[in-house]
C-alpha positions in Angstrom: -5.0 -13.5 17.3 -5.7 -15.3 14.1 -6.6 -13.1 11.2 -7.0 -13.1 7.5 -4.8 -10.7 5.6 -5.5 -9.1 2.2 -2.3 -8.3 0.3 -2.3 -6.6 -3.1 -6.1 -6.0 -2.7 -6.4 -2.9 -4.7 -4.5 -1.1 -7.5 -1.6 -3.3 -8.2 0.1 -1.0 -10.7 3.6 -0.8 -12.1 5.9 -1.0 -9.1 5.5 -4.7 -8.2 5.0 -6.7 -11.4 3.7 -10.2 -10.8 6.7 -11.7 -12.6 9.1 -9.5 -10.7 10.2 -7.9 -13.9 13.4 -5.8 -13.6 12.0 -2.3 -14.1 13.4 -0.6 -11.0 14.3 3.0 -11.7 12.6 3.2 -15.1 9.6 5.1 -13.6 12.0 7.9 -12.6 12.4 8.8 -16.3 9.0 10.3 -16.1 9.6 12.4 -13.1 8.2 12.2 -9.6 4.8 11.1 -10.8 6.2 8.5 -13.2 5.2 5.5 -11.2 1.7 6.7 -10.8 1.4 7.5 -14.5 2.7 4.1 -15.4 0.3 2.5 -13.0 -2.8 3.9 -14.6 -5.1 1.5 -16.5 -7.0 1.8 -19.7 -8.6 -1.6 -20.0 -12.2 -1.8 -21.2 -13.5 -1.6 -17.7 -11.5 1.4 -16.7 -12.2 3.2 -20.0 -15.9 2.7 -19.3 -15.4 4.2 -15.8 -13.7 7.3 -17.3 -16.4 7.7 -19.8 -19.1 7.4 -17.1 -17.3 10.2 -15.3 -17.7 12.4 -18.3 -14.2 12.1 -19.8 -12.9 11.0 -23.2 -10.7 7.8 -22.5 -8.7 8.4 -25.7 -7.9 11.9 -24.8 -6.9 10.9 -21.2 -4.7 8.2 -22.5 -2.9 10.6 -24.8 -2.4 13.0 -22.0 -0.9 10.3 -19.8 1.4 9.1 -22.6 2.6 12.6 -23.1 3.3 13.2 -19.4 5.1 9.9 -19.1 7.3 10.7 -22.1 8.4 14.0 -20.4 6.0 16.3 -22.2 3.3 18.5 -20.6 2.3 17.6 -17.1 -1.1 15.8 -16.7 -3.8 18.5 -16.3 -5.1 18.7 -12.7 -8.7 17.9 -13.7 -7.6 14.9 -15.6 -5.4 13.7 -12.7 -8.4 14.2 -10.3 -10.7 12.2 -12.5 -8.2 9.4 -13.0 -7.6 9.2 -9.3 -11.2 9.2 -8.3 -12.1 6.5 -10.8 -9.2 4.4 -9.7 -10.1 4.8 -6.0 -13.8 3.9 -6.7 -12.7 0.7 -8.5 -10.4 -0.2 -5.6 -13.1 0.4 -3.0 -15.5 -1.9 -4.9 -12.9 -4.6 -5.0 -12.1 -4.3 -1.3 -15.7 -4.3 -0.4 -16.4 -7.4 -2.4 -13.4 -9.3 -1.0 -14.1 -8.3 2.6 -17.7 -9.4 2.3 -16.6 -12.7 0.9 -14.1 -13.3 3.6 -16.6 -12.4 6.4 -19.1 -14.8 4.9 -16.5 -17.6 4.8 -14.9 -16.9 8.2 -17.4 -15.1 10.4 -15.8 -13.3 13.4 -12.2 -13.5 12.0 -10.4 -10.2 11.9 -9.6 -8.9 8.4 -6.4 -7.0 7.9 -5.4 -5.0 4.8 -1.9 -4.5 3.6 -2.1 -0.8 2.5 -0.7 2.7 2.5 -2.4 5.9 3.5 -1.3 7.5 0.3 -4.2 6.9 -2.1 -1.8 6.9 -5.1 0.3 4.0 -3.7 0.2 0.9 -5.9 1.7 -2.6 -5.5 1.3 -5.1 -2.7 0.4 -2.3 -0.3 -2.1 -0.3 -2.4 -3.2 3.1 -1.2 -6.6 3.7 0.4 -8.4 6.4 2.3 -8.0 4.6 5.6 -11.0 6.3 7.2 -13.1 4.7 4.5 -11.3 1.4 4.3 -11.6 0.9 8.1 -15.0 2.4 8.5 -18.3 0.7 8.9 -18.3 -2.7 7.2 -14.6 -2.2 6.4 -11.5 -4.1 7.5 -10.5 -4.5 11.1 -6.9 -3.3 10.7 -4.0 -2.3 8.5 -0.6 -3.8 7.8 2.0 -1.0 7.0 5.3 -1.7 5.2 7.8 0.2 7.4 10.9 -0.9 5.5 11.6 2.8 4.6 13.1 3.9 8.0 12.8 7.6 7.0 9.1 7.2 6.5 8.1 4.6 9.0 7.1 6.8 11.9 5.1 9.3 9.7 3.4 6.3 8.0 2.2 4.9 11.3 1.3 8.4 12.6 -0.8 9.1 9.5 -2.6 5.8 9.7 -3.3 6.2 13.4 -4.9 9.6 12.9 -7.1 8.2 10.1 -8.5 4.9 11.4 -11.2 4.5 14.0 -10.3 3.8 17.6 -9.6 0.1 18.2 -8.3 -0.6 14.7 -5.2 -2.8 14.6 -2.2 -1.0 13.2 0.5 -3.5 12.3 4.0 -2.2 11.5 6.0 -4.5 9.3 9.7 -3.8 9.8 12.4 -4.8 7.3 14.7 -7.1 9.3 17.0 -8.5 6.6 20.2 -6.7 5.8 20.4 -8.3 2.3 17.1 -6.6 1.5 18.2 -3.2 2.6 17.2 -3.5 6.3 19.2 -2.5 9.3 18.9 -5.3 11.9 21.1 -3.5 14.3 18.5 -0.7 14.8 15.5 -3.1 14.8 14.7 -2.5 18.5 14.9 1.3 18.0 12.7 1.1 15.0 10.2 -1.0 16.9 10.1 1.5 19.8 9.6 4.4 17.3 6.6 2.9 15.5 5.1 1.8 18.8 5.3 5.3 20.1 3.7 6.5 16.8 0.6 4.2 17.3 1.5 0.8 16.1 -0.4 -1.9 18.0 1.5 -4.9 16.6 4.9 -5.6 15.1 6.0 -7.8 12.2 9.4 -8.5 10.7 10.1 -9.1 7.0 11.2 -11.7 6.3 12.4 -14.3 8.7 12.5 -16.9 6.0 15.2 -14.9 4.2 17.2 -13.9 7.3 20.9 -14.7 7.7 22.3 -15.5 11.1 22.9 -11.9 12.1 19.4 -10.9 11.0 17.9 -13.8 13.1 19.9 -12.7 16.1 18.4 -9.2 15.9 14.9 -10.6 15.4 15.3 -12.9 18.4 16.5 -10.0 20.6 13.4 -8.0 19.5 11.1 -10.8 20.1 12.5 -11.5 23.6 12.2 -7.9 24.5 8.6 -7.4 23.2 
């Protein structure tokens, strides 16, 4: 079925810079929450949002800098306020984009590249999937299942959150050069299907070597 997909429609953050800057691993210097801290925004619009929520943007920024530098952890109330403000901004963006797509292409399913972890940033930004796929929301989700250790739980979590009939697309990493395991592609596909995936994708046939393409071909012929 033809569809329109929304990629990076949310909080883009630090992990996937538009220029593909070489910052891999740097977030780890700030601990487990480093990537989330470095993905927070203090532009004029976000500062207005924090202020509207009753916070001092300058104080919040100082707390974030201190935590990212390895100092005191970000206080829980500050983290909650930052997360809620960020989620509200992302919901507004998604709502506006989805409405524009539906107006331009009535009846065409709209799929969102996303993650059920609200803190996720990048090309698969996190959302509360119950809200994102609720009334007036998108028709399905595309999940990046390149992390084989997380793929099944990712699909399971999404399947439990979205309304019945929502498309759940599992995007499997099929290129060895990108860290994929083409030899286990069929097993990966079976596992995510059992977890609730309704469709399969592979990433990225355009970058695949001969061995990768052979595994993709085998998967396609058996699907």
